[in-house]
C-alpha positions as CSV (number, residue, x, y, z in Angstrom):
1,X,38.7,203.3,220.7
2,X,40.3,206.0,221.1
3,X,42.9,205.6,218.8
4,X,39.8,205.2,216.0
5,X,38.4,208.4,216.9
6,X,42.2,210.0,216.3
7,X,42.4,208.3,213.0
8,X,38.8,209.8,212.0
9,X,39.3,213.6,213.1
10,X,43.1,213.8,211.8
11,X,41.3,212.4,208.2
12,X,38.4,214.8,208.7
13,X,41.0,217.8,209.2
14,X,43.2,216.6,206.2
15,X,40.1,216.6,204.0
16,X,39.3,220.3,205.4
17,X,42.6,221.9,204.4
18,X,42.7,220.1,201.3
19,X,39.1,221.6,200.3
20,X,40.3,224.8,201.9
21,X,43.3,225.1,199.9
22,X,41.5,223.7,196.3
23,X,38.5,226.0,197.0
24,X,41.2,229.0,197.2
25,X,42.5,227.8,193.9
26,X,39.4,227.4,192.0
27,X,38.6,230.9,193.2
28,X,41.5,232.0,191.6
29,X,40.7,230.0,188.5
30,X,37.4,231.3,187.8
31,X,38.5,234.7,188.9
32,X,41.5,235.3,186.5
33,X,41.2,236.7,182.8
34,X,44.5,235.4,181.3
35,X,44.6,231.9,179.7
36,X,47.9,231.0,180.7
37,X,47.1,231.4,184.5
38,X,43.9,229.6,184.1
39,X,45.4,226.9,183.0
40,X,48.0,226.4,185.6
41,X,45.1,226.9,187.9
42,X,43.5,224.0,186.9
43,X,46.4,221.8,186.4
44,X,47.3,222.3,190.5
45,X,43.3,221.9,191.0
46,X,43.5,218.3,189.7
47,X,45.5,216.9,192.9
48,X,43.3,218.6,195.1
49,X,40.2,217.3,193.3
50,X,42.0,213.7,193.5
51,X,42.7,213.8,197.2
52,X,39.3,215.0,198.1
53,X,37.6,211.9,195.8
54,X,40.4,209.5,197.9
55,X,41.8,208.5,194.2
56,X,45.4,209.6,195.4
């Protein structure tokens, strides 16, 4: 029982960390004025979105 709670807690923390960094990248994506930086931020954002959707 305690192992299931630990696994659930770690999963929620993992999602919180991914959401935090994905949000920071998305913020920079919408803040930037340069097209090249926007493309790079978009490429970086894809793995974060996939992880949040649990598609790895």
